[in-house]
C-alpha positions in Angstrom: 42.0 88.5 -112.9 40.5 91.8 -114.0 37.8 93.9 -112.5 35.1 92.1 -114.4 36.0 88.8 -112.8 36.5 90.3 -109.3 33.4 92.4 -109.0 30.7 90.6 -106.9 27.8 89.5 -109.1 24.1 88.6 -109.0 22.3 86.4 -111.6 18.5 86.2 -112.1 18.3 84.2 -115.3 20.4 81.1 -115.1 19.3 77.5 -116.0 20.8 74.8 -113.9 20.9 72.3 -116.8 22.6 74.9 -119.1 25.2 75.8 -116.5 26.8 72.4 -116.0 30.6 72.7 -116.3 31.8 70.6 -119.2 34.0 68.5 -117.0 30.9 67.5 -114.9 28.8 66.9 -118.0 31.6 64.7 -119.5 31.6 62.7 -116.3 27.8 62.1 -116.7 28.2 61.2 -120.4 30.8 58.6 -119.4 28.6 57.4 -116.6 25.9 56.4 -119.0 28.1 54.7 -121.6 29.2 57.6 -123.7 27.8 59.0 -126.9 29.0 57.9 -130.4 28.9 61.5 -131.7 30.8 62.8 -128.7 33.8 60.5 -128.3 36.0 62.9 -126.3 35.9 66.2 -124.5 37.0 68.2 -127.6 33.9 67.0 -129.5 31.8 67.9 -126.5 32.9 71.5 -126.9 31.9 71.5 -130.5 28.4 70.3 -129.6 27.5 73.7 -128.3 27.4 75.7 -131.6 23.9 76.4 -132.8 22.3 77.2 -136.1 19.3 78.9 -134.5 17.1 78.8 -131.4 15.3 75.5 -132.3 18.7 73.8 -132.8 19.7 75.1 -129.3 16.6 73.3 -127.9 17.6 70.1 -129.6 21.1 70.3 -127.9 19.3 71.0 -124.6 17.4 67.8 -125.0 20.6 66.0 -125.7 22.1 67.2 -122.4 19.1 66.1 -120.6 19.6 62.5 -121.7 22.5 62.2 -119.2 20.5 63.4 -116.2 18.7 60.2 -115.2 19.0 59.8 -111.4 18.3 62.1 -108.4 22.0 62.0 -107.5 22.8 63.4 -110.9 20.9 66.5 -109.9 22.7 66.8 -106.6 26.0 66.4 -108.5 25.3 69.0 -111.1 23.8 71.5 -108.5 27.0 71.3 -106.5 29.2 71.6 -109.6 27.3 74.6 -110.8 27.3 76.3 -107.4 31.0 75.8 -107.0 31.6 77.2 -110.5 29.6 80.3 -109.7 31.2 80.8 -106.3 34.6 80.8 -108.0 33.4 83.7 -110.2 32.3 85.8 -107.1 28.6 85.3 -107.9 27.0 85.9 -104.6 23.3 85.4 -105.2 21.4 83.5 -107.9 17.8 82.8 -108.8 18.1 79.6 -110.8 15.7 78.0 -113.2 15.4 74.2 -113.3 13.1 72.1 -115.5 12.0 69.1 -113.4 9.2 68.2 -115.9 11.7 67.4 -118.5 12.9 64.3 -116.6 9.7 62.4 -116.1 10.7 60.1 -119.0 13.5 58.9 -116.7 10.9 58.1 -114.0 11.9 61.1 -111.9 9.3 62.8 -109.8 9.1 66.6 -109.2 9.4 66.7 -105.5 12.5 64.4 -104.9 14.2 66.0 -107.9 13.9 69.5 -106.4 15.0 68.1 -103.0 18.1 66.5 -104.7 19.0 69.9 -106.3 18.7 71.6 -103.0 20.9 69.0 -101.4 23.7 69.7 -103.9 23.4 73.4 -103.5 23.6 73.2 -99.8 27.1 71.7 -100.1 28.3 75.1 -101.3 27.5 77.6 -98.5 29.6 80.4 -100.2 26.7 81.2 -102.5 23.0 81.7 -101.9 20.6 80.1 -104.6 16.9 80.4 -104.9 15.0 78.0 -107.2 12.6 78.9 -110.0 11.1 75.7 -111.5 10.2 76.1 -115.1 6.8 74.7 -116.1 8.0 74.3 -119.7 5.3 75.7 -122.0 5.6 72.8 -124.5 3.9 70.5 -122.0 0.8 72.7 -121.9 -1.1 74.4 -119.1 -2.9 71.3 -117.7 0.4 69.6 -117.0 1.7 72.9 -115.8 -1.0 73.1 -113.2 -0.2 69.7 -111.8 3.5 70.5 -111.8 2.8 73.8 -109.9 1.0 71.9 -107.1 3.9 69.5 -106.9 6.4 72.3 -106.7 4.5 73.9 -103.9 4.9 70.8 -101.8 8.7 71.4 -101.7 8.8 75.1 -101.6 10.8 74.7 -98.3 13.7 73.8 -100.6 14.1 77.5 -101.5 11.5 77.6 -104.3 10.8 81.3 -104.9 8.6 81.3 -107.9 7.9 79.7 -111.4 8.6 80.4 -115.0 7.8 79.1 -118.5 10.6 78.5 -121.0 10.7 76.2 -123.9 9.4 76.8 -127.5 8.0 80.3 -127.2 7.5 80.5 -131.0 5.0 77.7 -130.9 3.4 78.0 -127.4 2.1 81.5 -126.5 1.8 82.4 -122.8 -2.0 83.2 -122.6 -3.2 79.6 -122.0 -1.2 79.6 -118.8 -3.2 82.4 -117.2 -5.0 80.3 -114.7 -1.8 78.5 -113.7 -0.2 81.8 -113.0 -3.3 83.0 -111.0 -2.9 79.9 -108.9 0.8 80.6 -108.4 0.0 84.0 -107.0 -2.6 82.4 -104.7 0.3 80.3 -103.4 2.3 83.5 -103.0 4.9 82.4 -105.5 6.7 84.9 -107.7 6.4 84.7 -111.5 8.5 85.1 -114.6 8.1 84.1 -118.2 10.5 83.8 -121.2 9.1 86.2 -123.7 10.4 88.3 -126.6 13.2 85.8 -127.4 11.9 83.4 -130.1 8.7 85.4 -130.6 7.9 89.0 -130.8 6.0 91.8 -129.0 2.7 89.8 -128.9 4.4 87.2 -126.7 5.5 89.9 -124.3 2.1 91.5 -124.1 0.7 88.0 -123.4 3.1 87.6 -120.5 2.1 91.0 -119.1 -1.7 91.0 -119.7 -2.5 87.3 -119.3 0.1 86.1 -116.8 0.7 89.4 -115.0 4.4 88.4 -114.5 6.7 89.9 -111.9 9.6 89.7 -114.3 10.3 88.9 -118.0 13.1 86.7 -119.3 14.9 88.2 -122.3 12.4 90.8 -123.8 14.9 91.2 -126.6 12.2 91.9 -129.2 10.2 94.3 -127.1 11.4 97.2 -129.3 9.2 95.9 -132.1 6.4 97.8 -130.4 7.3 101.3 -129.1 4.2 101.3 -126.9 5.4 98.1 -125.2 8.8 99.8 -124.4 6.8 102.8 -122.9 4.8 100.4 -120.8 7.8 98.4 -119.6 9.5 101.7 -118.6 6.5 103.1 -116.9 5.7 99.9 -114.9 9.4 99.1 -114.2 8.9 95.4 -114.9 12.3 93.9 -114.5 13.9 92.4 -117.6 16.2 89.4 -117.3 18.3 90.3 -120.4 20.9 87.8 -121.8 22.9 89.4 -124.6 25.5 86.7 -125.4 22.8 84.0 -125.2 20.8 86.0 -127.8 23.9 86.2 -130.0 24.6 82.4 -129.7 21.0 81.4 -130.6 20.7 83.9 -133.5 18.2 86.2 -131.9 20.5 89.0 -132.7 23.1 88.8 -135.6 25.8 90.9 -133.9 26.3 91.8 -130.2 26.4 95.5 -131.1 22.8 95.1 -132.4 21.5 93.9 -129.0 19.0 96.4 -127.5 20.4 96.3 -123.9 21.9 99.8 -124.0 18.9 101.2 -125.8 16.6 99.8 -123.1 18.9 101.0 -120.3 19.0 104.5 -121.7 15.2 104.5 -122.1 14.9 103.9 -118.3 13.8 100.2 -118.5 14.7 98.1 -115.5 17.5 96.1 -117.1 19.4 93.2 -115.5 22.1 91.2 -117.3 22.4 87.5 -117.1 24.1 84.4 -118.7 21.1 82.1 -119.3 23.0 78.9 -120.1 26.7 79.7 -119.6 28.3 76.4 -120.3 26.1 75.9 -123.4 26.9 79.4 -124.7 30.5 79.8 -123.5 29.8 82.9 -121.5 30.0 84.2 -118.0 28.9 87.3 -116.1 32.4 88.7 -116.4 32.1 88.4 -120.2 28.7 89.9 -120.1 29.9 92.9 -118.1 33.0 93.3 -120.3 30.7 93.4 -123.4 28.5 96.0 -121.8 31.6 98.2 -121.5 33.5 97.3 -124.7 30.5 96.9 -127.1 27.7 99.0 -125.6 29.7 101.9 -124.1 28.7 101.3 -120.4 31.0 102.7 -117.8 31.9 100.4 -115.0 29.8 102.6 -112.8 26.8 101.8 -115.0 27.7 98.1 -114.7 27.4 98.7 -110.9 23.9 100.0 -111.6 23.0 96.9 -113.6 24.2 94.7 -110.8 22.2 96.7 -108.2 19.2 96.5 -110.6 19.4 92.7 -110.2 19.3 93.1 -106.4 16.3 95.4 -106.7 14.6 93.0 -109.1 15.3 89.8 -107.1 12.7 88.0 -105.1 14.5 88.4 -101.8 12.6 90.0 -98.9 13.3 93.8 -98.7 15.6 93.6 -95.7 17.7 90.9 -97.5 17.9 93.1 -100.6 19.4 96.0 -98.6 21.9 93.6 -96.9 22.9 92.1 -100.2 23.4 95.5 -101.8 25.5 96.6 -98.9 27.6 93.4 -99.0 28.3 93.8 -102.7 29.3 97.4 -102.3 31.6 96.6 -99.4 33.4 93.9 -101.4 37.0 94.7 -102.3 36.2 93.8 -105.9 33.4 96.4 -106.2 35.7 99.4 -106.5 37.9 101.1 -107.5 36.8 100.4 -111.1 39.2 101.0 -114.0 38.5 103.6 -116.6 36.4 102.2 -119.4 
C-alpha cells in the first residue's frame, strides 16, 4: 500500500447506490434471478462503461432494479461502509435516493432506517446521510419526500440534495422545497455544472441558496461565477474521475480542479459512484499529484477542505481534523 491508500480520507459526494462493491451487487443480481445480459461477474464489469452522462443514468436505473427489499439496503449499506473503512475513509456524507424505489413498494422512512441499520454494523466509519430528492420527479413530489425524510432525521440525516437529469430539470422550481429544508434546519446541496452549464450553477446559488455544490465542473464557462464562488467560499464537491467516465471532460488533464484550487475556490475531491466508475479516493488523490501537479501537502489541504466543508458541528470538525493529522498515514508524505 502506498501513501495515497494509507492517508486518512473524507468523502462528501458519494452515492450509496453507486458505491456498491461488485461482489455485493452480483449477489443481489443472483438473488433476483439474474440478468440475461449479465450472465457472469466479468460481464458485470463491462456494464460500467458509458457513452455519455445519459447512458450512465440508464445504467444507474439498471442497478436499482436489484434493490427491492428493505434488507437489500441494509446489506448494501454495510457492504459499502466496510469497503470504505478498508480504504481508511474516516468520515462520509453519503447521498441516497429513496424516491427511486417507490416502484418496488418501498417507503421513504423505513428505507432510510434500513440504510442506517446497515451502516451501524460498521462502527469504524462515521456516515451522515443526504437523501437526494431526484430532480426528475419534480418539486411537488420533492416537497412530500422532504417531509418524510424529516420524520427519520434521527437516522443521521444531515441535509438534502438534488441529482438526476440536470440537463432537463433546472434547479429553480425547487426553491420553495429548499426554503422548507432550511426551516427544518437541514443542510442543502445540489448537483450543478455537471450535465448543464453556468446557468444551472447560478440557479442553485440564487434560487436554492445551497450550502454546497456537487461537481461545478462547468463553472468556468462564466468567469463572474468563478469570482463569486471564490468570494463566497461555497464548497465544491468535485469529482474528477467521475466527470471523465461520463464524458463531462474528455481527458483528466482538462479537468478544472487545479485551476479552481489555484484561484482560491473551496475545492473538495470525491468519488461520486466509485464502483460504477472504477475509482477510489486513493486514485483521485494520485491523479491530483500525477496529472494536476498537486504536492501531497496540497492533497492534505484538499482533505482538510472536506472537513471544513462538512456538515459536522464545529467541535466535531476540529476533532476530526486533529484525528486525521495524528494518523500514521497522514505523514510523512513522499515527494511528488
